[in-house]
MMTF fields as JSON, N, C-alpha, C and O atoms, coordinates in Angstrom:
{
  "mmtfVersion": "1.0.0",
  "mmtfProducer": "UNKNOWN",
  "numBonds": 255,
  "numAtoms": 256,
  "numGroups": 64,
  "numChains": 1,
  "numModels": 1,
  "chainsPerModel": [1],
  "groupsPerChain": [64],
  "chainIdList": ["A"],
  "bondAtomList": [4, 2, 8, 6, 12, 10, 16, 14, 20, 18, 24, 22, 28, 26, 32, 30, 36, 34, 40, 38, 44, 42, 48, 46, 52, 50, 56, 54, 60, 58, 64, 62, 68, 66, 72, 70, 76, 74, 80, 78, 84, 82, 88, 86, 92, 90, 96, 94, 100, 98, 104, 102, 108, 106, 112, 110, 116, 114, 120, 118, 124, 122, 128, 126, 132, 130, 136, 134, 140, 138, 144, 142, 148, 146, 152, 150, 156, 154, 160, 158, 164, 162, 168, 166, 172, 170, 176, 174, 180, 178, 184, 182, 188, 186, 192, 190, 196, 194, 200, 198, 204, 202, 208, 206, 212, 210, 216, 214, 220, 218, 224, 222, 228, 226, 232, 230, 236, 234, 240, 238, 244, 242, 248, 246, 252, 250],
  "bondOrderList": [1, 1, 1, 1, 1, 1, 1, 1, 1, 1, 1, 1, 1, 1, 1, 1, 1, 1, 1, 1, 1, 1, 1, 1, 1, 1, 1, 1, 1, 1, 1, 1, 1, 1, 1, 1, 1, 1, 1, 1, 1, 1, 1, 1, 1, 1, 1, 1, 1, 1, 1, 1, 1, 1, 1, 1, 1, 1, 1, 1, 1, 1, 1],
  "groupList": [{"groupName": "MET", "atomNameList": ["N", "CA", "C", "O"], "elementList": ["N", "C", "C", "O"], "formalChargeList": [0, 0, 0, 0], "bondAtomList": [1, 0, 2, 1, 3, 2], "bondOrderList": [1, 1, 2], "singleLetterCode": "M", "chemCompType": "L-PEPTIDE LINKING"}, {"groupName": "SER", "atomNameList": ["N", "CA", "C", "O"], "elementList": ["N", "C", "C", "O"], "formalChargeList": [0, 0, 0, 0], "bondAtomList": [1, 0, 2, 1, 3, 2], "bondOrderList": [1, 1, 2], "singleLetterCode": "S", "chemCompType": "L-PEPTIDE LINKING"}, {"groupName": "ASN", "atomNameList": ["N", "CA", "C", "O"], "elementList": ["N", "C", "C", "O"], "formalChargeList": [0, 0, 0, 0], "bondAtomList": [1, 0, 2, 1, 3, 2], "bondOrderList": [1, 1, 2], "singleLetterCode": "N", "chemCompType": "L-PEPTIDE LINKING"}, {"groupName": "LEU", "atomNameList": ["N", "CA", "C", "O"], "elementList": ["N", "C", "C", "O"], "formalChargeList": [0, 0, 0, 0], "bondAtomList": [1, 0, 2, 1, 3, 2], "bondOrderList": [1, 1, 2], "singleLetterCode": "L", "chemCompType": "L-PEPTIDE LINKING"}, {"groupName": "CYS", "atomNameList": ["N", "CA", "C", "O"], "elementList": ["N", "C", "C", "O"], "formalChargeList": [0, 0, 0, 0], "bondAtomList": [1, 0, 2, 1, 3, 2], "bondOrderList": [1, 1, 2], "singleLetterCode": "C", "chemCompType": "L-PEPTIDE LINKING"}, {"groupName": "GLU", "atomNameList": ["N", "CA", "C", "O"], "elementList": ["N", "C", "C", "O"], "formalChargeList": [0, 0, 0, 0], "bondAtomList": [1, 0, 2, 1, 3, 2], "bondOrderList": [1, 1, 2], "singleLetterCode": "E", "chemCompType": "L-PEPTIDE LINKING"}, {"groupName": "GLY", "atomNameList": ["N", "CA", "C", "O"], "elementList": ["N", "C", "C", "O"], "formalChargeList": [0, 0, 0, 0], "bondAtomList": [1, 0, 2, 1, 3, 2], "bondOrderList": [1, 1, 2], "singleLetterCode": "G", "chemCompType": "PEPTIDE LINKING"}, {"groupName": "LYS", "atomNameList": ["N", "CA", "C", "O"], "elementList": ["N", "C", "C", "O"], "formalChargeList": [0, 0, 0, 0], "bondAtomList": [1, 0, 2, 1, 3, 2], "bondOrderList": [1, 1, 2], "singleLetterCode": "K", "chemCompType": "L-PEPTIDE LINKING"}, {"groupName": "THR", "atomNameList": ["N", "CA", "C", "O"], "elementList": ["N", "C", "C", "O"], "formalChargeList": [0, 0, 0, 0], "bondAtomList": [1, 0, 2, 1, 3, 2], "bondOrderList": [1, 1, 2], "singleLetterCode": "T", "chemCompType": "L-PEPTIDE LINKING"}, {"groupName": "HIS", "atomNameList": ["N", "CA", "C", "O"], "elementList": ["N", "C", "C", "O"], "formalChargeList": [0, 0, 0, 0], "bondAtomList": [1, 0, 2, 1, 3, 2], "bondOrderList": [1, 1, 2], "singleLetterCode": "H", "chemCompType": "L-PEPTIDE LINKING"}, {"groupName": "PHE", "atomNameList": ["N", "CA", "C", "O"], "elementList": ["N", "C", "C", "O"], "formalChargeList": [0, 0, 0, 0], "bondAtomList": [1, 0, 2, 1, 3, 2], "bondOrderList": [1, 1, 2], "singleLetterCode": "F", "chemCompType": "L-PEPTIDE LINKING"}, {"groupName": "VAL", "atomNameList": ["N", "CA", "C", "O"], "elementList": ["N", "C", "C", "O"], "formalChargeList": [0, 0, 0, 0], "bondAtomList": [1, 0, 2, 1, 3, 2], "bondOrderList": [1, 1, 2], "singleLetterCode": "V", "chemCompType": "L-PEPTIDE LINKING"}, {"groupName": "PRO", "atomNameList": ["N", "CA", "C", "O"], "elementList": ["N", "C", "C", "O"], "formalChargeList": [0, 0, 0, 0], "bondAtomList": [1, 0, 2, 1, 3, 2], "bondOrderList": [1, 1, 2], "singleLetterCode": "P", "chemCompType": "L-PEPTIDE LINKING"}, {"groupName": "ILE", "atomNameList": ["N", "CA", "C", "O"], "elementList": ["N", "C", "C", "O"], "formalChargeList": [0, 0, 0, 0], "bondAtomList": [1, 0, 2, 1, 3, 2], "bondOrderList": [1, 1, 2], "singleLetterCode": "I", "chemCompType": "L-PEPTIDE LINKING"}, {"groupName": "ARG", "atomNameList": ["N", "CA", "C", "O"], "elementList": ["N", "C", "C", "O"], "formalChargeList": [0, 0, 0, 0], "bondAtomList": [1, 0, 2, 1, 3, 2], "bondOrderList": [1, 1, 2], "singleLetterCode": "R", "chemCompType": "L-PEPTIDE LINKING"}, {"groupName": "TYR", "atomNameList": ["N", "CA", "C", "O"], "elementList": ["N", "C", "C", "O"], "formalChargeList": [0, 0, 0, 0], "bondAtomList": [1, 0, 2, 1, 3, 2], "bondOrderList": [1, 1, 2], "singleLetterCode": "Y", "chemCompType": "L-PEPTIDE LINKING"}, {"groupName": "GLN", "atomNameList": ["N", "CA", "C", "O"], "elementList": ["N", "C", "C", "O"], "formalChargeList": [0, 0, 0, 0], "bondAtomList": [1, 0, 2, 1, 3, 2], "bondOrderList": [1, 1, 2], "singleLetterCode": "Q", "chemCompType": "L-PEPTIDE LINKING"}, {"groupName": "ASP", "atomNameList": ["N", "CA", "C", "O"], "elementList": ["N", "C", "C", "O"], "formalChargeList": [0, 0, 0, 0], "bondAtomList": [1, 0, 2, 1, 3, 2], "bondOrderList": [1, 1, 2], "singleLetterCode": "D", "chemCompType": "L-PEPTIDE LINKING"}],
  "groupTypeList": [0, 1, 2, 1, 3, 4, 4, 5, 5, 4, 6, 7, 8, 9, 10, 5, 11, 12, 13, 13, 5, 7, 12, 3, 14, 10, 4, 1, 11, 11, 7, 11, 15, 11, 3, 2, 16, 2, 2, 12, 17, 6, 14, 7, 16, 17, 2, 13, 4, 13, 17, 4, 3, 16, 2, 5, 13, 5, 6, 3, 11, 6, 1, 5],
  "groupIdList": [1, 2, 3, 4, 5, 6, 7, 8, 9, 10, 11, 12, 13, 14, 15, 16, 17, 18, 19, 20, 21, 22, 23, 24, 25, 26, 27, 28, 29, 30, 31, 32, 33, 34, 35, 36, 37, 38, 39, 40, 41, 42, 43, 44, 45, 46, 47, 48, 49, 50, 51, 52, 53, 54, 55, 56, 57, 58, 59, 60, 61, 62, 63, 64],
  "secStructList": [7, 7, 1, 1, 7, 5, 7, 6, 6, 6, 7, 7, 5, 6, 6, 6, 1, 7, 3, 3, 3, 7, 7, 1, 3, 3, 3, 3, 6, 6, 3, 3, 3, 3, 7, 7, 7, 7, 7, 6, 6, 1, 7, 1, 1, 7, 3, 3, 3, 2, 2, 2, 2, 2, 2, 2, 2, 2, 2, 2, 2, 2, 6, 7],
  "xCoordList": [0.816, 0.113, 0.857, 1.879, 0.513, 1.326, 1.055, -0.036, 1.977, 1.697, 1.416, 1.861, 0.694, 0.479, -1.069, -1.667, -1.598, -2.86, -2.681, -1.73, -3.632, -3.561, -4.9, -5.909, -4.939, -6.157, -6.739, -6.004, -7.923, -8.476, -8.751, -8.947, -8.769, -9.013, -7.545, -7.425, -6.527, -5.348, -4.19, -3.192, -4.337, -3.235, -2.029, -0.995, -2.213, -1.2, -1.327, -2.419, -0.07, -0.062, -0.084, -0.023, -0.173, -0.225, 1.17, 1.291, 2.158, 3.444, 3.487, 4.33, 2.557, 2.459, 1.5, 1.794, 0.298, -0.837, -1.565, -1.422, -2.315, -3.291, -4.363, -4.994, -4.554, -5.711, -6.795, -6.527, -7.961, -9.122, -10.167, -10.17, -11.138, -12.167, -13.15, -13.502, -13.605, -14.52, -15.923, -16.499, -16.384, -17.769, -18.783, -18.59, -19.854, -20.934, -21.835, -22.486, -21.831, -22.649, -22.261, -21.526, -22.682, -22.403, -23.622, -24.419, -23.611, -24.745, -24.173, -23.159, -24.788, -24.366, -25.685, -26.642, -25.598, -26.782, -27.977, -28.032, -28.918, -30.118, -30.15, -30.971, -29.26, -29.287, -28.164, -27.025, -28.693, -27.802, -27.394, -28.235, -26.053, -25.473, -25.004, -24.498, -25.115, -24.612, -23.434, -23.506, -22.239, -20.965, -20.888, -20.999, -20.7, -20.595, -19.288, -18.233, -19.366, -18.241, -17.854, -18.719, -16.635, -16.224, -15.215, -14.008, -15.69, -14.794, -15.311, -16.044, -14.855, -15.224, -14.691, -15.075, -13.794, -13.401, -14.191, -13.723, -15.437, -16.27, -16.161, -16.901, -15.231, -15.224, -16.34, -16.76, -16.826, -17.951, -17.556, -18.325, -16.386, -15.964, -14.544, -13.634, -14.418, -13.176, -12.179, -12.554, -10.929, -9.873, -9.693, -9.634, -9.589, -9.473, -8.533, -8.437, -7.861, -7.188, -8.106, -9.214, -7.719, -8.475, -8.696, -9.812, -7.664, -7.729, -8.812, -9.659, -8.729, -9.741, -11.158, -12.126, -11.33, -12.597, -13.205, -14.385, -12.262, -12.661, -13.156, -14.238, -12.44, -12.743, -14.106, -14.868, -14.492, -15.692, -16.799, -17.888, -16.584, -17.612, -17.939, -19.096, -16.929, -17.051, -17.726, -18.486, -17.578, -18.26, -19.631, -20.448, -20.029, -21.497, -22.246, -23.422, -21.586, -22.318, -22.272, -23.218, -21.268, -21.125, -22.038, -22.34, -22.419, -23.329, -24.724, -25.569, -25.136, -26.535, -26.757, -27.873],
  "yCoordList": [-1.123, 0.01, 1.232, 1.363, 2.125, 3.409, 4.326, 4.281, 5.114, 6.166, 7.519, 8.522, 7.614, 8.843, 8.85, 7.811, 10.061, 10.235, 10.501, 11.163, 9.963, 10.28, 10.547, 10.091, 11.286, 11.635, 10.368, 9.726, 10.023, 8.738, 9.02, 8.036, 10.15, 10.506, 10.424, 9.688, 11.195, 11.362, 10.543, 10.261, 10.191, 9.497, 10.41, 9.881, 11.738, 12.511, 12.396, 12.305, 12.405, 12.241, 13.656, 14.713, 13.584, 14.72, 15.574, 16.772, 14.702, 15.379, 16.328, 17.222, 16.112, 16.928, 18.07, 19.226, 17.667, 18.669, 18.492, 17.443, 19.395, 19.202, 18.283, 18.412, 17.239, 16.242, 16.598, 16.857, 16.596, 16.67, 15.642, 14.973, 15.466, 14.507, 15.217, 16.379, 14.428, 14.774, 15.116, 14.308, 16.315, 16.653, 15.695, 15.069, 15.542, 14.585, 15.432, 14.851, 16.781, 17.588, 18.94, 19.311, 19.8, 21.26, 21.884, 21.288, 23.293, 24.029, 25.088, 25.696, 25.338, 26.441, 27.045, 26.448, 28.441, 29.283, 28.647, 28.883, 27.887, 27.414, 25.747, 25.094, 25.243, 23.739, 23.131, 23.584, 21.974, 21.178, 19.95, 19.263, 19.697, 18.661, 17.613, 18.009, 16.302, 15.332, 14.801, 14.413, 14.736, 14.225, 12.702, 12.25, 11.951, 10.449, 10.067, 10.6, 9.154, 8.643, 7.224, 6.368, 7.037, 5.769, 5.137, 5.318, 4.418, 3.992, 2.474, 2.302, 1.524, 0.101, -0.427, -1.514, 0.329, -0.14, 0.272, 0.108, 0.83, 1.097, 2.475, 2.819, 3.227, 4.701, 5.53, 5.363, 6.384, 7.332, 8.334, 8.604, 8.808, 9.763, 9.564, 9.101, 9.952, 9.792, 10.724, 11.789, 10.537, 11.493, 12.103, 11.392, 13.54, 14.167, 15.36, 15.949, 15.686, 16.962, 18.022, 17.706, 19.352, 20.435, 20.507, 20.794, 20.255, 20.362, 19.3, 19.615, 18.187, 17.085, 17.434, 17.132, 17.991, 18.489, 19.632, 19.683, 20.509, 21.655, 21.099, 21.484, 20.221, 19.679, 18.892, 19.005, 18.158, 17.526, 18.446, 18.214, 19.547, 20.487, 21.283, 21.55, 21.615, 22.269, 21.603, 22.202, 20.19, 19.313, 19.154, 19.019, 19.154, 19.092, 20.352, 20.315, 21.539, 22.793, 23.158, 23.768, 22.833, 23.258, 22.448, 22.821, 21.275, 20.341, 20.769, 20.059, 21.968, 22.386, 23.569, 24.081],
  "zCoordList": [0.029, 0.1, -0.062, 0.611, -0.831, -0.999, 0.196, 0.763, 0.568, 1.612, 0.998, 1.554, -0.134, -0.734, -1.256, -1.538, -1.342, -1.917, -3.383, -3.799, -4.192, -5.619, -6.178, -5.639, -7.263, -7.971, -8.686, -9.437, -8.494, -8.931, -10.52, -11.233, -11.021, -12.457, -13.279, -14.258, -12.815, -13.608, -12.981, -13.644, -11.769, -11.085, -10.503, -10.093, -10.493, -9.911, -8.415, -7.854, -7.739, -6.329, -5.59, -6.217, -4.272, -3.371, -3.459, -3.201, -3.87, -4.038, -5.289, -5.358, -6.278, -7.468, -7.358, -7.661, -6.893, -6.828, -5.581, -4.952, -5.172, -3.935, -4.362, -5.412, -3.388, -3.583, -2.559, -1.386, -3.038, -2.121, -2.329, -3.362, -1.311, -1.528, -2.421, -2.218, -3.478, -4.516, -3.819, -3.09, -4.098, -3.542, -4.015, -5.057, -3.315, -3.662, -4.711, -5.579, -4.58, -5.429, -5.39, -4.475, -6.327, -6.371, -7.104, -7.829, -6.753, -7.335, -8.255, -7.913, -9.427, -10.303, -10.661, -11.156, -10.311, -10.538, -9.773, -8.566, -10.32, -9.631, -9.663, -9.019, -10.402, -10.532, -9.68, -9.568, -9.068, -8.316, -9.154, -9.734, -9.195, -10.016, -9.042, -7.992, -9.272, -8.55, -9.184, -10.35, -8.468, -9.001, -8.734, -7.594, -9.795, -9.617, -9.002, -9.346, -8.104, -7.35, -7.963, -8.147, -8.242, -8.716, -7.74, -7.901, -6.756, -5.731, -5.246, -4.272, -6.007, -5.653, -4.371, -3.938, -3.733, -2.403, -1.195, -0.069, -1.403, -0.385, 0.263, 1.184, -0.244, 0.297, -0.203, -1.348, 0.565, 0.273, -0.9, -1.822, -0.777, -1.863, -2.395, -1.707, -3.685, -4.373, -4.077, -3.586, -4.284, -4.226, -5.538, -6.541, -5.604, -6.992, -6.814, -5.737, -7.88, -7.926, -8.355, -8.79, -8.267, -8.61, -10.078, -10.509, -10.896, -12.302, -12.828, -13.664, -12.345, -12.784, -12.237, -12.935, -11.148, -10.634, -11.519, -11.868, -11.821, -12.716, -13.996, -14.44, -14.618, -15.971, -15.835, -16.795, -14.836, -14.712, -14.515, -15.04, -13.744, -13.527, -14.817, -15.144, -15.47, -16.862, -17.726, -18.487, -17.779, -18.69, -18.36, -19.271, -17.018, -16.724, -16.921, -17.284, -16.687, -16.882, -18.331, -18.831, -19.002, -20.402, -21.417, -22.551, -20.797, -21.718, -21.621, -22.167, -20.923, -20.841, -21.728, -21.808]
}
């Protein structure tokens, strides 16, 4: 087992970029978006870097 956190999307570690727990949802203007979690190990939330989170949010908001 590694002693580092890594982004579940791109694989970067906390030594390269800040890693946070992926929010379960976010709100933009008046719509609430649910962010899908992909964690087969039973955790409630994924680990994600800011860049990947921003890309996912832009993809959801931009598709409307």
